[in-house]
N, CA, C, O and CB atoms as a CASP TS submission, in Angstrom:
PFRMAT TS
TARGET T0000
AUTHOR 0000-0000-0000
METHOD Language model
MODEL 1
PARENT N/A
ATOM      1  N   MET     1     108.864  -9.959 -19.047  1.00  0.00           N
ATOM      2  CA  MET     1     108.833  -8.566 -19.437  1.00  0.00           C
ATOM      3  C   MET     1     107.403  -8.027 -19.467  1.00  0.00           C
ATOM      4  O   MET     1     107.136  -6.903 -19.042  1.00  0.00           O
ATOM      5  CB  MET     1     109.492  -8.391 -20.793  1.00  0.00           C
ATOM      6  N   VAL     2     106.495  -8.853 -19.977  1.00  0.00           N
ATOM      7  CA  VAL     2     105.106  -8.420 -20.074  1.00  0.00           C
ATOM      8  C   VAL     2     104.515  -8.224 -18.685  1.00  0.00           C
ATOM      9  O   VAL     2     103.768  -7.273 -18.454  1.00  0.00           O
ATOM     10  CB  VAL     2     104.276  -9.436 -20.870  1.00  0.00           C
ATOM     11  N   SER     3     104.849  -9.130 -17.752  1.00  0.00           N
ATOM     12  CA  SER     3     104.307  -8.997 -16.400  1.00  0.00           C
ATOM     13  C   SER     3     104.817  -7.725 -15.722  1.00  0.00           C
ATOM     14  O   SER     3     104.095  -7.124 -14.926  1.00  0.00           O
ATOM     15  CB  SER     3     104.674 -10.224 -15.558  1.00  0.00           C
ATOM     16  N   LEU     4     106.042  -7.309 -16.022  1.00  0.00           N
ATOM     17  CA  LEU     4     106.572  -6.056 -15.476  1.00  0.00           C
ATOM     18  C   LEU     4     105.804  -4.860 -16.036  1.00  0.00           C
ATOM     19  O   LEU     4     105.505  -3.918 -15.303  1.00  0.00           O
ATOM     20  CB  LEU     4     108.078  -5.919 -15.794  1.00  0.00           C
ATOM     21  N   LEU     5     105.488  -4.893 -17.317  1.00  0.00           N
ATOM     22  CA  LEU     5     104.716  -3.806 -17.925  1.00  0.00           C
ATOM     23  C   LEU     5     103.313  -3.728 -17.333  1.00  0.00           C
ATOM     24  O   LEU     5     102.800  -2.635 -17.090  1.00  0.00           O
ATOM     25  CB  LEU     5     104.632  -3.995 -19.445  1.00  0.00           C
ATOM     26  N   VAL     6     102.700  -4.865 -17.103  1.00  0.00           N
ATOM     27  CA  VAL     6     101.365  -4.880 -16.509  1.00  0.00           C
ATOM     28  C   VAL     6     101.416  -4.361 -15.078  1.00  0.00           C
ATOM     29  O   VAL     6     100.517  -3.639 -14.648  1.00  0.00           O
ATOM     30  CB  VAL     6     100.771  -6.299 -16.543  1.00  0.00           C
ATOM     31  N   LEU     7     102.476  -4.729 -14.328  1.00  0.00           N
ATOM     32  CA  LEU     7     102.643  -4.240 -12.960  1.00  0.00           C
ATOM     33  C   LEU     7     102.799  -2.723 -12.928  1.00  0.00           C
ATOM     34  O   LEU     7     102.175  -2.056 -12.103  1.00  0.00           O
ATOM     35  CB  LEU     7     103.854  -4.902 -12.303  1.00  0.00           C
ATOM     36  N   VAL     8     103.616  -2.178 -13.806  1.00  0.00           N
ATOM     37  CA  VAL     8     103.822  -0.729 -13.866  1.00  0.00           C
ATOM     38  C   VAL     8     102.528  -0.024 -14.284  1.00  0.00           C
ATOM     39  O   VAL     8     102.203   1.041 -13.758  1.00  0.00           O
ATOM     40  CB  VAL     8     104.966  -0.382 -14.850  1.00  0.00           C
ATOM     41  N   SER     9     101.806  -0.606 -15.211  1.00  0.00           N
ATOM     42  CA  SER     9     100.533  -0.026 -15.645  1.00  0.00           C
ATOM     43  C   SER     9      99.524   0.004 -14.501  1.00  0.00           C
ATOM     44  O   SER     9      98.827   1.003 -14.321  1.00  0.00           O
ATOM     45  CB  SER     9      99.960  -0.816 -16.828  1.00  0.00           C
ATOM     46  N   GLY    10      99.439  -1.058 -13.739  1.00  0.00           N
ATOM     47  CA  GLY    10      98.526  -1.099 -12.600  1.00  0.00           C
ATOM     48  C   GLY    10      98.910  -0.102 -11.520  1.00  0.00           C
ATOM     49  O   GLY    10      98.042   0.537 -10.925  1.00  0.00           O
ATOM     50  N   ALA    11     100.204   0.034 -11.265  1.00  0.00           N
ATOM     51  CA  ALA    11     100.667   1.002 -10.269  1.00  0.00           C
ATOM     52  C   ALA    11     100.354   2.430 -10.712  1.00  0.00           C
ATOM     53  O   ALA    11      99.957   3.264  -9.898  1.00  0.00           O
ATOM     54  CB  ALA    11     102.178   0.842 -10.025  1.00  0.00           C
ATOM     55  N   ALA    12     100.531   2.705 -11.985  1.00  0.00           N
ATOM     56  CA  ALA    12     100.207   4.037 -12.496  1.00  0.00           C
ATOM     57  C   ALA    12      98.708   4.306 -12.415  1.00  0.00           C
ATOM     58  O   ALA    12      98.294   5.417 -12.085  1.00  0.00           O
ATOM     59  CB  ALA    12     100.691   4.187 -13.942  1.00  0.00           C
ATOM     60  N   GLY    13      97.904   3.309 -12.710  1.00  0.00           N
ATOM     61  CA  GLY    13      96.453   3.464 -12.598  1.00  0.00           C
ATOM     62  C   GLY    13      96.024   3.727 -11.165  1.00  0.00           C
ATOM     63  O   GLY    13      95.139   4.548 -10.925  1.00  0.00           O
ATOM     64  N   LEU    14      96.639   3.040 -10.211  1.00  0.00           N
ATOM     65  CA  LEU    14      96.317   3.250  -8.806  1.00  0.00           C
ATOM     66  C   LEU    14      96.729   4.649  -8.355  1.00  0.00           C
ATOM     67  O   LEU    14      95.993   5.312  -7.624  1.00  0.00           O
ATOM     68  CB  LEU    14      97.001   2.190  -7.938  1.00  0.00           C
ATOM     69  N   ALA    15      97.905   5.096  -8.792  1.00  0.00           N
ATOM     70  CA  ALA    15      98.355   6.446  -8.439  1.00  0.00           C
ATOM     71  C   ALA    15      97.425   7.511  -9.010  1.00  0.00           C
ATOM     72  O   ALA    15      97.114   8.489  -8.330  1.00  0.00           O
ATOM     73  CB  ALA    15      99.782   6.678  -8.941  1.00  0.00           C
ATOM     74  N   LEU    16      96.981   7.330 -10.248  1.00  0.00           N
ATOM     75  CA  LEU    16      96.056   8.289 -10.847  1.00  0.00           C
ATOM     76  C   LEU    16      94.714   8.282 -10.130  1.00  0.00           C
ATOM     77  O   LEU    16      94.091   9.330  -9.966  1.00  0.00           O
ATOM     78  CB  LEU    16      95.858   7.983 -12.328  1.00  0.00           C
ATOM     79  N   GLU    17      94.268   7.111  -9.706  1.00  0.00           N
ATOM     80  CA  GLU    17      92.997   7.041  -8.979  1.00  0.00           C
ATOM     81  C   GLU    17      93.086   7.814  -7.662  1.00  0.00           C
ATOM     82  O   GLU    17      92.147   8.521  -7.295  1.00  0.00           O
ATOM     83  CB  GLU    17      92.609   5.571  -8.709  1.00  0.00           C
ATOM     84  N   VAL    18      94.191   7.684  -6.961  1.00  0.00           N
ATOM     85  CA  VAL    18      94.370   8.417  -5.701  1.00  0.00           C
ATOM     86  C   VAL    18      94.401   9.927  -5.955  1.00  0.00           C
ATOM     87  O   VAL    18      93.802  10.698  -5.205  1.00  0.00           O
ATOM     88  CB  VAL    18      95.672   7.969  -4.993  1.00  0.00           C
ATOM     89  N   LEU    19      95.096  10.343  -7.010  1.00  0.00           N
ATOM     90  CA  LEU    19      95.147  11.772  -7.335  1.00  0.00           C
ATOM     91  C   LEU    19      93.778  12.311  -7.707  1.00  0.00           C
ATOM     92  O   LEU    19      93.419  13.417  -7.306  1.00  0.00           O
ATOM     93  CB  LEU    19      96.124  12.022  -8.475  1.00  0.00           C
ATOM     94  N   TRP    20      93.008  11.542  -8.470  1.00  0.00           N
ATOM     95  CA  TRP    20      91.665  11.992  -8.843  1.00  0.00           C
ATOM     96  C   TRP    20      90.751  12.062  -7.630  1.00  0.00           C
ATOM     97  O   TRP    20      89.900  12.946  -7.543  1.00  0.00           O
ATOM     98  CB  TRP    20      91.063  11.061  -9.897  1.00  0.00           C
ATOM     99  N   MET    21      90.924  11.127  -6.684  1.00  0.00           N
ATOM    100  CA  MET    21      90.107  11.177  -5.467  1.00  0.00           C
ATOM    101  C   MET    21      90.384  12.449  -4.679  1.00  0.00           C
ATOM    102  O   MET    21      89.458  13.078  -4.168  1.00  0.00           O
ATOM    103  CB  MET    21      90.371   9.947  -4.589  1.00  0.00           C
ATOM    104  N   ARG    22      91.633  12.823  -4.578  1.00  0.00           N
ATOM    105  CA  ARG    22      91.974  14.059  -3.873  1.00  0.00           C
ATOM    106  C   ARG    22      91.427  15.279  -4.599  1.00  0.00           C
ATOM    107  O   ARG    22      90.937  16.214  -3.966  1.00  0.00           O
ATOM    108  CB  ARG    22      93.487  14.181  -3.715  1.00  0.00           C
ATOM    109  N   ASP    23      91.509  15.273  -5.909  1.00  0.00           N
ATOM    110  CA  ASP    23      91.021  16.399  -6.699  1.00  0.00           C
ATOM    111  C   ASP    23      89.498  16.534  -6.575  1.00  0.00           C
ATOM    112  O   ASP    23      88.989  17.640  -6.391  1.00  0.00           O
ATOM    113  CB  ASP    23      91.423  16.229  -8.174  1.00  0.00           C
ATOM    114  N   PHE    24      88.785  15.438  -6.673  1.00  0.00           N
ATOM    115  CA  PHE    24      87.331  15.493  -6.560  1.00  0.00           C
ATOM    116  C   PHE    24      86.885  15.839  -5.149  1.00  0.00           C
ATOM    117  O   PHE    24      85.829  16.445  -4.968  1.00  0.00           O
ATOM    118  CB  PHE    24      86.724  14.170  -6.981  1.00  0.00           C
ATOM    119  N   ALA    25      87.667  15.467  -4.151  1.00  0.00           N
ATOM    120  CA  ALA    25      87.332  15.857  -2.776  1.00  0.00           C
ATOM    121  C   ALA    25      87.409  17.377  -2.636  1.00  0.00           C
ATOM    122  O   ALA    25      86.639  17.961  -1.875  1.00  0.00           O
ATOM    123  CB  ALA    25      88.285  15.169  -1.757  1.00  0.00           C
ATOM    124  N   LEU    26      88.315  18.019  -3.350  1.00  0.00           N
ATOM    125  CA  LEU    26      88.391  19.480  -3.329  1.00  0.00           C
ATOM    126  C   LEU    26      87.184  20.095  -4.035  1.00  0.00           C
ATOM    127  O   LEU    26      86.666  21.122  -3.595  1.00  0.00           O
ATOM    128  CB  LEU    26      89.695  19.961  -3.991  1.00  0.00           C
ATOM    129  N   TRP    27      86.735  19.477  -5.121  1.00  0.00           N
ATOM    130  CA  TRP    27      85.598  20.015  -5.869  1.00  0.00           C
ATOM    131  C   TRP    27      84.289  19.863  -5.108  1.00  0.00           C
ATOM    132  O   TRP    27      83.483  20.792  -5.053  1.00  0.00           O
ATOM    133  CB  TRP    27      85.487  19.327  -7.217  1.00  0.00           C
ATOM    134  N   PHE    28      84.079  18.684  -4.519  1.00  0.00           N
ATOM    135  CA  PHE    28      82.819  18.403  -3.858  1.00  0.00           C
ATOM    136  C   PHE    28      82.809  18.826  -2.395  1.00  0.00           C
ATOM    137  O   PHE    28      81.747  18.871  -1.774  1.00  0.00           O
ATOM    138  CB  PHE    28      82.510  16.945  -3.963  1.00  0.00           C
ATOM    139  N   GLY    29      83.970  19.133  -1.839  1.00  0.00           N
ATOM    140  CA  GLY    29      84.045  19.550  -0.446  1.00  0.00           C
ATOM    141  C   GLY    29      83.907  18.399   0.528  1.00  0.00           C
ATOM    142  O   GLY    29      83.877  18.614   1.740  1.00  0.00           O
ATOM    143  N   SER    30      83.825  17.200   0.026  1.00  0.00           N
ATOM    144  CA  SER    30      83.675  16.022   0.878  1.00  0.00           C
ATOM    145  C   SER    30      84.478  14.879   0.279  1.00  0.00           C
ATOM    146  O   SER    30      84.448  14.652  -0.931  1.00  0.00           O
ATOM    147  CB  SER    30      82.177  15.625   1.034  1.00  0.00           C
ATOM    148  N   THR    31      85.175  14.185   1.110  1.00  0.00           N
ATOM    149  CA  THR    31      85.952  13.062   0.616  1.00  0.00           C
ATOM    150  C   THR    31      85.044  11.928   0.160  1.00  0.00           C
ATOM    151  O   THR    31      85.343  11.260  -0.830  1.00  0.00           O
ATOM    152  CB  THR    31      86.913  12.570   1.691  1.00  0.00           C
ATOM    153  N   ALA    32      83.942  11.699   0.865  1.00  0.00           N
ATOM    154  CA  ALA    32      83.046  10.586   0.513  1.00  0.00           C
ATOM    155  C   ALA    32      82.436  10.776  -0.872  1.00  0.00           C
ATOM    156  O   ALA    32      82.358   9.823  -1.648  1.00  0.00           O
ATOM    157  CB  ALA    32      81.930  10.449   1.558  1.00  0.00           C
ATOM    158  N   ALA    33      82.010  11.972  -1.186  1.00  0.00           N
ATOM    159  CA  ALA    33      81.424  12.223  -2.511  1.00  0.00           C
ATOM    160  C   ALA    33      82.480  12.093  -3.609  1.00  0.00           C
ATOM    161  O   ALA    33      82.207  11.541  -4.675  1.00  0.00           O
ATOM    162  CB  ALA    33      80.780  13.626  -2.560  1.00  0.00           C
ATOM    163  N   GLY    34      83.670  12.596  -3.351  1.00  0.00           N
ATOM    164  CA  GLY    34      84.749  12.481  -4.331  1.00  0.00           C
ATOM    165  C   GLY    34      85.128  11.033  -4.587  1.00  0.00           C
ATOM    166  O   GLY    34      85.340  10.639  -5.733  1.00  0.00           O
ATOM    167  N   VAL    35      85.214  10.242  -3.529  1.00  0.00           N
ATOM    168  CA  VAL    35      85.543   8.823  -3.672  1.00  0.00           C
ATOM    169  C   VAL    35      84.435   8.100  -4.428  1.00  0.00           C
ATOM    170  O   VAL    35      84.718   7.253  -5.276  1.00  0.00           O
ATOM    171  CB  VAL    35      85.763   8.172  -2.289  1.00  0.00           C
ATOM    172  N   ALA    36      83.188   8.421  -4.135  1.00  0.00           N
ATOM    173  CA  ALA    36      82.070   7.771  -4.818  1.00  0.00           C
ATOM    174  C   ALA    36      82.088   8.052  -6.313  1.00  0.00           C
ATOM    175  O   ALA    36      81.852   7.148  -7.115  1.00  0.00           O
ATOM    176  CB  ALA    36      80.749   8.230  -4.222  1.00  0.00           C
ATOM    177  N   VAL    37      82.362   9.289  -6.693  1.00  0.00           N
ATOM    178  CA  VAL    37      82.411   9.639  -8.124  1.00  0.00           C
ATOM    179  C   VAL    37      83.569   8.936  -8.809  1.00  0.00           C
ATOM    180  O   VAL    37      83.395   8.356  -9.881  1.00  0.00           O
ATOM    181  CB  VAL    37      82.537  11.164  -8.311  1.00  0.00           C
ATOM    182  N   VAL    38      84.748   8.982  -8.203  1.00  0.00           N
ATOM    183  CA  VAL    38      85.924   8.372  -8.828  1.00  0.00           C
ATOM    184  C   VAL    38      85.740   6.863  -8.953  1.00  0.00           C
ATOM    185  O   VAL    38      86.045   6.295 -10.002  1.00  0.00           O
ATOM    186  CB  VAL    38      87.197   8.688  -8.016  1.00  0.00           C
ATOM    187  N   LEU    39      85.253   6.209  -7.916  1.00  0.00           N
ATOM    188  CA  LEU    39      85.079   4.762  -7.983  1.00  0.00           C
ATOM    189  C   LEU    39      84.010   4.356  -8.991  1.00  0.00           C
ATOM    190  O   LEU    39      84.168   3.357  -9.694  1.00  0.00           O
ATOM    191  CB  LEU    39      84.723   4.221  -6.615  1.00  0.00           C
ATOM    192  N   SER    40      82.932   5.117  -9.066  1.00  0.00           N
ATOM    193  CA  SER    40      81.883   4.758 -10.028  1.00  0.00           C
ATOM    194  C   SER    40      82.377   4.917 -11.462  1.00  0.00           C
ATOM    195  O   SER    40      82.093   4.071 -12.309  1.00  0.00           O
ATOM    196  CB  SER    40      80.629   5.620  -9.806  1.00  0.00           C
ATOM    197  N   VAL    41      83.101   5.974 -11.740  1.00  0.00           N
ATOM    198  CA  VAL    41      83.645   6.163 -13.092  1.00  0.00           C
ATOM    199  C   VAL    41      84.723   5.128 -13.392  1.00  0.00           C
ATOM    200  O   VAL    41      84.811   4.621 -14.510  1.00  0.00           O
ATOM    201  CB  VAL    41      84.220   7.584 -13.252  1.00  0.00           C
ATOM    202  N   TYR    42      85.548   4.814 -12.383  1.00  0.00           N
ATOM    203  CA  TYR    42      86.606   3.820 -12.559  1.00  0.00           C
ATOM    204  C   TYR    42      86.012   2.448 -12.893  1.00  0.00           C
ATOM    205  O   TYR    42      86.465   1.783 -13.824  1.00  0.00           O
ATOM    206  CB  TYR    42      87.476   3.731 -11.287  1.00  0.00           C
ATOM    207  N   PHE    43      84.994   2.028 -12.126  1.00  0.00           N
ATOM    208  CA  PHE    43      84.391   0.727 -12.376  1.00  0.00           C
ATOM    209  C   PHE    43      83.601   0.710 -13.679  1.00  0.00           C
ATOM    210  O   PHE    43      83.548  -0.321 -14.349  1.00  0.00           O
ATOM    211  CB  PHE    43      83.490   0.341 -11.221  1.00  0.00           C
ATOM    212  N   ALA    44      82.990   1.823 -14.050  1.00  0.00           N
ATOM    213  CA  ALA    44      82.309   1.894 -15.347  1.00  0.00           C
ATOM    214  C   ALA    44      83.327   1.743 -16.478  1.00  0.00           C
ATOM    215  O   ALA    44      83.059   1.072 -17.475  1.00  0.00           O
ATOM    216  CB  ALA    44      81.533   3.235 -15.490  1.00  0.00           C
ATOM    217  N   GLY    45      84.487   2.365 -16.318  1.00  0.00           N
ATOM    218  CA  GLY    45      85.547   2.216 -17.315  1.00  0.00           C
ATOM    219  C   GLY    45      86.059   0.790 -17.406  1.00  0.00           C
ATOM    220  O   GLY    45      86.346   0.301 -18.499  1.00  0.00           O
ATOM    221  N   LEU    46      86.175   0.117 -16.264  1.00  0.00           N
ATOM    222  CA  LEU    46      86.578  -1.288 -16.286  1.00  0.00           C
ATOM    223  C   LEU    46      85.553  -2.149 -17.012  1.00  0.00           C
ATOM    224  O   LEU    46      85.914  -3.033 -17.787  1.00  0.00           O
ATOM    225  CB  LEU    46      86.779  -1.804 -14.864  1.00  0.00           C
ATOM    226  N   ALA    47      84.278  -1.889 -16.760  1.00  0.00           N
ATOM    227  CA  ALA    47      83.225  -2.672 -17.410  1.00  0.00           C
ATOM    228  C   ALA    47      83.210  -2.433 -18.913  1.00  0.00           C
ATOM    229  O   ALA    47      83.112  -3.380 -19.694  1.00  0.00           O
ATOM    230  CB  ALA    47      81.859  -2.329 -16.812  1.00  0.00           C
ATOM    231  N   LEU    48      83.305  -1.170 -19.322  1.00  0.00           N
ATOM    232  CA  LEU    48      83.328  -0.873 -20.759  1.00  0.00           C
ATOM    233  C   LEU    48      84.574  -1.441 -21.421  1.00  0.00           C
ATOM    234  O   LEU    48      84.513  -1.947 -22.542  1.00  0.00           O
ATOM    235  CB  LEU    48      83.257   0.638 -20.993  1.00  0.00           C
ATOM    236  N   GLY    49      85.704  -1.356 -20.727  1.00  0.00           N
ATOM    237  CA  GLY    49      86.946  -1.909 -21.266  1.00  0.00           C
ATOM    238  C   GLY    49      86.893  -3.419 -21.407  1.00  0.00           C
ATOM    239  O   GLY    49      87.387  -3.966 -22.393  1.00  0.00           O
ATOM    240  N   ALA    50      86.304  -4.097 -20.440  1.00  0.00           N
ATOM    241  CA  ALA    50      86.170  -5.554 -20.525  1.00  0.00           C
ATOM    242  C   ALA    50      85.243  -5.941 -21.668  1.00  0.00           C
ATOM    243  O   ALA    50      85.485  -6.924 -22.368  1.00  0.00           O
ATOM    244  CB  ALA    50      85.643  -6.129 -19.199  1.00  0.00           C
ATOM    245  N   HIS    51      84.193  -5.172 -21.851  1.00  0.00           N
ATOM    246  CA  HIS    51      83.261  -5.454 -22.951  1.00  0.00           C
ATOM    247  C   HIS    51      83.935  -5.247 -24.309  1.00  0.00           C
ATOM    248  O   HIS    51      83.798  -6.072 -25.212  1.00  0.00           O
ATOM    249  CB  HIS    51      82.011  -4.557 -22.839  1.00  0.00           C
ATOM    250  N   ALA    52      84.656  -4.148 -24.442  1.00  0.00           N
ATOM    251  CA  ALA    52      85.302  -3.844 -25.723  1.00  0.00           C
ATOM    252  C   ALA    52      86.511  -4.735 -25.987  1.00  0.00           C
ATOM    253  O   ALA    52      86.785  -5.070 -27.139  1.00  0.00           O
ATOM    254  CB  ALA    52      85.727  -2.387 -25.758  1.00  0.00           C
ATOM    255  N   SER    53      87.232  -5.120 -24.949  1.00  0.00           N
ATOM    256  CA  SER    53      88.446  -5.903 -25.169  1.00  0.00           C
ATOM    257  C   SER    53      88.139  -7.327 -25.617  1.00  0.00           C
ATOM    258  O   SER    53      88.999  -7.997 -26.188  1.00  0.00           O
ATOM    259  CB  SER    53      89.280  -5.934 -23.906  1.00  0.00           C
ATOM    260  N   GLY    54      86.940  -7.784 -25.365  1.00  0.00           N
ATOM    261  CA  GLY    54      86.574  -9.099 -25.870  1.00  0.00           C
ATOM    262  C   GLY    54      86.597  -9.142 -27.383  1.00  0.00           C
ATOM    263  O   GLY    54      86.892 -10.175 -27.984  1.00  0.00           O
ATOM    264  N   ARG    55      86.288  -8.021 -27.985  1.00  0.00           N
ATOM    265  CA  ARG    55      86.311  -7.953 -29.457  1.00  0.00           C
ATOM    266  C   ARG    55      87.681  -7.543 -29.990  1.00  0.00           C
ATOM    267  O   ARG    55      88.170  -8.112 -30.966  1.00  0.00           O
ATOM    268  CB  ARG    55      85.253  -6.968 -29.954  1.00  0.00           C
ATOM    269  N   LEU    56      88.299  -6.546 -29.342  1.00  0.00           N
ATOM    270  CA  LEU    56      89.580  -6.040 -29.837  1.00  0.00           C
ATOM    271  C   LEU    56      90.738  -6.983 -29.540  1.00  0.00           C
ATOM    272  O   LEU    56      91.611  -7.182 -30.384  1.00  0.00           O
ATOM    273  CB  LEU    56      89.867  -4.688 -29.234  1.00  0.00           C
ATOM    274  N   GLY    57      90.746  -7.560 -28.350  1.00  0.00           N
ATOM    275  CA  GLY    57      91.868  -8.389 -27.944  1.00  0.00           C
ATOM    276  C   GLY    57      91.871  -9.774 -28.530  1.00  0.00           C
ATOM    277  O   GLY    57      92.835 -10.517 -28.342  1.00  0.00           O
ATOM    278  N   ALA    58      90.823 -10.147 -29.236  1.00  0.00           N
ATOM    279  CA  ALA    58      90.731 -11.486 -29.792  1.00  0.00           C
ATOM    280  C   ALA    58      91.495 -11.623 -31.110  1.00  0.00           C
ATOM    281  O   ALA    58      91.498 -12.695 -31.715  1.00  0.00           O
ATOM    282  CB  ALA    58      89.282 -11.854 -30.000  1.00  0.00           C
ATOM    283  N   GLY    59      92.132 -10.563 -31.550  1.00  0.00           N
ATOM    284  CA  GLY    59      92.865 -10.605 -32.821  1.00  0.00           C
ATOM    285  C   GLY    59      94.184 -11.336 -32.712  1.00  0.00           C
ATOM    286  O   GLY    59      94.427 -12.064 -31.750  1.00  0.00           O
ATOM    287  N   ARG    60      95.027 -11.139 -33.696  1.00  0.00           N
ATOM    288  CA  ARG    60      96.305 -11.848 -33.739  1.00  0.00           C
ATOM    289  C   ARG    60      97.387 -11.172 -32.920  1.00  0.00           C
ATOM    290  O   ARG    60      98.404 -11.798 -32.620  1.00  0.00           O
ATOM    291  CB  ARG    60      96.768 -11.979 -35.157  1.00  0.00           C
ATOM    292  N   HIS    61      97.200  -9.905 -32.546  1.00  0.00           N
ATOM    293  CA  HIS    61      98.236  -9.162 -31.821  1.00  0.00           C
ATOM    294  C   HIS    61      97.660  -8.531 -30.551  1.00  0.00           C
ATOM    295  O   HIS    61      97.473  -7.315 -30.502  1.00  0.00           O
ATOM    296  CB  HIS    61      98.853  -8.070 -32.726  1.00  0.00           C
ATOM    297  N   PRO    62      97.379  -9.328 -29.538  1.00  0.00           N
ATOM    298  CA  PRO    62      96.760  -8.757 -28.331  1.00  0.00           C
ATOM    299  C   PRO    62      97.689  -7.796 -27.587  1.00  0.00           C
ATOM    300  O   PRO    62      97.207  -6.846 -26.970  1.00  0.00           O
ATOM    301  CB  PRO    62      96.334  -9.873 -27.391  1.00  0.00           C
ATOM    302  N   LEU    63      99.010  -8.016 -27.629  1.00  0.00           N
ATOM    303  CA  LEU    63      99.934  -7.093 -26.960  1.00  0.00           C
ATOM    304  C   LEU    63      99.981  -5.746 -27.666  1.00  0.00           C
ATOM    305  O   LEU    63     100.157  -4.714 -27.019  1.00  0.00           O
ATOM    306  CB  LEU    63     101.338  -7.697 -26.899  1.00  0.00           C
ATOM    307  N   ARG    64      99.827  -5.745 -28.969  1.00  0.00           N
ATOM    308  CA  ARG    64      99.794  -4.493 -29.712  1.00  0.00           C
ATOM    309  C   ARG    64      98.541  -3.700 -29.342  1.00  0.00           C
ATOM    310  O   ARG    64      98.602  -2.483 -29.167  1.00  0.00           O
ATOM    311  CB  ARG    64      99.839  -4.761 -31.233  1.00  0.00           C
ATOM    312  N   VAL    65      97.408  -4.390 -29.224  1.00  0.00           N
ATOM    313  CA  VAL    65      96.164  -3.733 -28.822  1.00  0.00           C
ATOM    314  C   VAL    65      96.312  -3.167 -27.412  1.00  0.00           C
ATOM    315  O   VAL    65      95.892  -2.042 -27.143  1.00  0.00           O
ATOM    316  CB  VAL    65      94.970  -4.722 -28.889  1.00  0.00           C
ATOM    317  N   TYR    66      96.910  -3.949 -26.513  1.00  0.00           N
ATOM    318  CA  TYR    66      97.133  -3.492 -25.141  1.00  0.00           C
ATOM    319  C   TYR    66      98.021  -2.245 -25.115  1.00  0.00           C
ATOM    320  O   TYR    66      97.743  -1.297 -24.381  1.00  0.00           O
ATOM    321  CB  TYR    66      97.770  -4.613 -24.302  1.00  0.00           C
ATOM    322  N   GLY    67      99.073  -2.249 -25.906  1.00  0.00           N
ATOM    323  CA  GLY    67      99.967  -1.095 -25.979  1.00  0.00           C
ATOM    324  C   GLY    67      99.267   0.142 -26.512  1.00  0.00           C
ATOM    325  O   GLY    67      99.481   1.243 -26.004  1.00  0.00           O
ATOM    326  N   LEU    68      98.440  -0.026 -27.521  1.00  0.00           N
ATOM    327  CA  LEU    68      97.690   1.107 -28.062  1.00  0.00           C
ATOM    328  C   LEU    68      96.694   1.658 -27.049  1.00  0.00           C
ATOM    329  O   LEU    68      96.510   2.871 -26.949  1.00  0.00           O
ATOM    330  CB  LEU    68      96.960   0.696 -29.333  1.00  0.00           C
ATOM    331  N   LEU    69      96.053   0.765 -26.299  1.00  0.00           N
ATOM    332  CA  LEU    69      95.125   1.220 -25.264  1.00  0.00           C
ATOM    333  C   LEU    69      95.857   1.971 -24.147  1.00  0.00           C
ATOM    334  O   LEU    69      95.351   2.970 -23.635  1.00  0.00           O
ATOM    335  CB  LEU    69      94.359   0.026 -24.680  1.00  0.00           C
ATOM    336  N   GLU    70      97.039   1.493 -23.773  1.00  0.00           N
ATOM    337  CA  GLU    70      97.834   2.181 -22.760  1.00  0.00           C
ATOM    338  C   GLU    70      98.286   3.552 -23.264  1.00  0.00           C
ATOM    339  O   GLU    70      98.274   4.527 -22.512  1.00  0.00           O
ATOM    340  CB  GLU    70      99.052   1.330 -22.367  1.00  0.00           C
ATOM    341  N   ALA    71      98.682   3.625 -24.526  1.00  0.00           N
ATOM    342  CA  ALA    71      99.087   4.907 -25.096  1.00  0.00           C
ATOM    343  C   ALA    71      97.904   5.870 -25.151  1.00  0.00           C
ATOM    344  O   ALA    71      98.064   7.062 -24.889  1.00  0.00           O
ATOM    345  CB  ALA    71      99.677   4.710 -26.501  1.00  0.00           C
ATOM    346  N   GLY    72      96.729   5.368 -25.487  1.00  0.00           N
ATOM    347  CA  GLY    72      95.532   6.207 -25.490  1.00  0.00           C
ATOM    348  C   GLY    72      95.180   6.711 -24.106  1.00  0.00           C
ATOM    349  O   GLY    72      94.766   7.859 -23.948  1.00  0.00           O
ATOM    350  N   THR    73      95.341   5.864 -23.102  1.00  0.00           N
ATOM    351  CA  THR    73      95.086   6.282 -21.719  1.00  0.00           C
ATOM    352  C   THR    73      96.077   7.358 -21.302  1.00  0.00           C
ATOM    353  O   THR    73      95.693   8.354 -20.689  1.00  0.00           O
ATOM    354  CB  THR    73      95.171   5.077 -20.756  1.00  0.00           C
ATOM    355  N   ALA    74      97.342   7.164 -21.631  1.00  0.00           N
ATOM    356  CA  ALA    74      98.355   8.171 -21.279  1.00  0.00           C
ATOM    357  C   ALA    74      98.052   9.500 -21.972  1.00  0.00           C
ATOM    358  O   ALA    74      98.197  10.562 -21.367  1.00  0.00           O
ATOM    359  CB  ALA    74      99.774   7.678 -21.666  1.00  0.00           C
ATOM    360  N   PHE    75      97.639   9.445 -23.212  1.00  0.00           N
ATOM    361  CA  PHE    75      97.297  10.665 -23.939  1.00  0.00           C
ATOM    362  C   PHE    75      96.104  11.363 -23.294  1.00  0.00           C
ATOM    363  O   PHE    75      96.097  12.587 -23.164  1.00  0.00           O
ATOM    364  CB  PHE    75      96.994  10.346 -25.411  1.00  0.00           C
ATOM    365  N   ALA    76      95.092  10.591 -22.890  1.00  0.00           N
ATOM    366  CA  ALA    76      93.911  11.175 -22.257  1.00  0.00           C
ATOM    367  C   ALA    76      94.251  11.814 -20.934  1.00  0.00           C
ATOM    368  O   ALA    76      93.655  12.831 -20.579  1.00  0.00           O
ATOM    369  CB  ALA    76      92.840  10.126 -22.058  1.00  0.00           C
ATOM    370  N   VAL    77      95.182  11.260 -20.195  1.00  0.00           N
ATOM    371  CA  VAL    77      95.579  11.823 -18.903  1.00  0.00           C
ATOM    372  C   VAL    77      96.341  13.134 -19.104  1.00  0.00           C
ATOM    373  O   VAL    77      96.145  14.092 -18.357  1.00  0.00           O
ATOM    374  CB  VAL    77      96.445  10.813 -18.114  1.00  0.00           C
ATOM    375  N   VAL    78      97.194  13.169 -20.099  1.00  0.00           N
ATOM    376  CA  VAL    78      98.009  14.369 -20.352  1.00  0.00           C
ATOM    377  C   VAL    78      97.137  15.505 -20.869  1.00  0.00           C
ATOM    378  O   VAL    78      97.324  16.655 -20.471  1.00  0.00           O
ATOM    379  CB  VAL    78      99.137  14.061 -21.366  1.00  0.00           C
ATOM    380  N   VAL    79      96.194  15.204 -21.744  1.00  0.00           N
ATOM    381  CA  VAL    79      95.328  16.229 -22.322  1.00  0.00           C
ATOM    382  C   VAL    79      94.286  16.557 -21.339  1.00  0.00           C
ATOM    383  O   VAL    79      93.432  17.403 -21.603  1.00  0.00           O
ATOM    384  CB  VAL    79      94.702  15.785 -23.639  1.00  0.00           C
TER
END
């Protein structure tokens, strides 16, 4: 069950990345600049998340922390 949730989360993240690339290409007028911005922010988020999850995920309920982080991401996307 957990692997299915992780798969769906990854697919949603990939879909959002593609949508953001298209949106930034409209803003910058160039696909290359839009892709560069989206990828740099995406990888910065991965690095910050890996750094923070070492402290947060080490607790007794790592799935609860993961669920809260996913809910926070969904909230940030909607807002």
